[in-house]
C-alpha positions in Angstrom: 229.3 -141.3 326.4 228.2 -139.3 323.3 227.9 -140.8 319.8 231.3 -139.7 318.5 233.1 -141.1 321.6 231.1 -144.3 321.3 232.0 -144.7 317.6 235.7 -144.0 318.3 235.6 -146.6 321.1 233.9 -149.1 318.8 236.5 -148.6 316.1 239.3 -149.2 318.6 237.5 -152.3 319.9 237.2 -153.7 316.4 240.9 -153.0 315.8 241.7 -154.8 319.1 239.7 -157.8 318.0 241.6 -158.0 314.7 244.9 -157.7 316.5 243.9 -160.5 318.8 243.5 -163.1 316.0 245.7 -166.1 316.9 247.6 -166.3 313.6 248.7 -162.7 313.3 252.2 -161.8 312.3 253.8 -158.9 314.2 257.2 -159.1 312.7 256.9 -155.9 310.6 255.0 -153.8 313.2 256.4 -151.8 316.0 254.8 -154.2 318.5 256.9 -157.1 319.8 253.8 -159.4 319.8 250.1 -159.5 320.3 250.3 -158.9 324.0 252.0 -155.5 323.4 249.5 -154.5 320.8 246.5 -155.5 322.9 247.9 -153.7 325.9 248.2 -150.5 323.9 244.6 -150.9 322.5 243.3 -151.6 326.0 244.8 -148.5 327.3 243.3 -146.3 324.6 239.8 -147.9 325.0 240.0 -147.5 328.8 241.0 -143.9 328.5 237.9 -143.2 326.4 235.6 -145.2 328.7 236.9 -143.1 331.6 235.8 -139.9 329.8 239.3 -138.8 328.9 240.8 -138.0 325.6 243.6 -140.4 324.4 246.4 -139.0 322.4 245.2 -138.1 318.9 248.7 -138.4 317.6 249.1 -142.0 319.0 245.7 -143.1 317.6 246.4 -141.5 314.2 249.8 -143.2 314.0 248.2 -146.6 314.7 245.8 -146.2 311.8 248.2 -144.5 309.4 249.4 -146.0 306.1 252.3 -148.3 307.1 251.4 -147.8 310.7 251.5 -150.8 313.0 248.0 -152.0 312.5 248.3 -151.9 308.8 251.6 -153.8 309.0 250.0 -156.5 311.0 247.0 -156.6 308.6 249.1 -157.0 305.5 251.3 -159.7 306.9 248.3 -161.5 308.4 245.9 -161.5 305.5 243.3 -159.0 306.6 244.5 -155.8 304.8 241.0 -155.1 303.2 239.4 -155.3 306.6 241.9 -152.9 308.0 241.3 -150.4 305.1 237.6 -150.4 305.8 238.3 -149.9 309.6 240.8 -147.1 308.9 238.2 -145.2 306.9 235.8 -145.6 309.9 238.6 -144.4 312.2 239.1 -141.3 310.1 235.4 -140.4 310.2 235.1 -141.2 313.9 238.3 -139.2 314.8 237.0 -136.2 312.8 233.7 -136.3 314.6 235.4 -136.7 317.9 237.7 -133.8 317.2 234.9 -131.5 316.1 232.8 -131.8 319.3 234.1 -128.5 320.6 237.1 -126.3 320.6 238.5 -127.5 323.9 238.3 -131.1 322.7 240.3 -130.1 319.6 243.0 -128.6 321.8 243.2 -131.9 323.8 243.4 -134.0 320.6 246.3 -132.1 319.0 
């Protein structure tokens, strides 16, 4: 696994850990509950670990302003942690996308 893939996986893993907190509120997110959120994060992480490219659109939507992770973060009291992680996601996603032209086509 190259550095950009490892960083993207690390960001997704950290987001998963935040979403797994026991007192999270999922009422305003698109997820029904923590189980649904963790299932989606597990799938993205596993895809990367298998050497495949997860949907860039899906990942970008998860970290977008008013996306499901931010909605959970605001209603659960860790909005500042999310903002720092979202900045890391943006940088990791950019590095991942720029690895080569064929990766860029898979991402988009």
